[in-house]
Residue, then its C-alpha position, 0 to 999 in steps of 0.5 A: m864894882i860897887p853899885c851906885v845908890k842914892v846918897g842920903v840918910s833919912s832923918s827920923k826927927k825931921g822926916h826928910d833926906m839929909p845929904l851926906s858930907k864927902e868926908r862921911i861918904g869916904e868913911i862909909a866907902m872905906n868900911v865897905l871896901q875893907g869889909e869886901m877885901e876881908r871877905k875876899g882875902l888879901p892877895l900875897d903874890r906880887k904879880e897878882i897885887r900889881r895886876s889888881m892895882h892896875n885893873e882896879a885903878k882903871n875900874f875906879g877912874c884913878t891912876t895906879g899910884e892913887f889906887a895903890q895908896f888907897a889900897r895900902i890904907i885899906y890893907a893896913r886897916a884890915y891887917e890891924s883888924f886881923m891882928r886884934e882877932l888873933d890877940k883875942v884868940i890868944a887871950d881866950n886860949a892862954d890856959d890851953k894845954v896840948e892834948g896828950s902832954 
């Protein structure tokens, strides 16, 4: 579970806290959850995914369907990030030769 923190950013120009919009809070939460999920890895076992969706929905106070829709977005973003990294590896090693050939 993610710890609660005071929501606000310090404005260096005015020297006081400016509240974050709900949209910005959502963007930050998405990035935090995606990073956490990328560090933990994606469960590939269907039973584990179902159990995880039920447990996390309960933890976050939403329905399993709502959490599954949210998780789908996070998983898609993580997958796209992973594929971009693979593309970089492929491009960086395009001229590699197998040793001994």
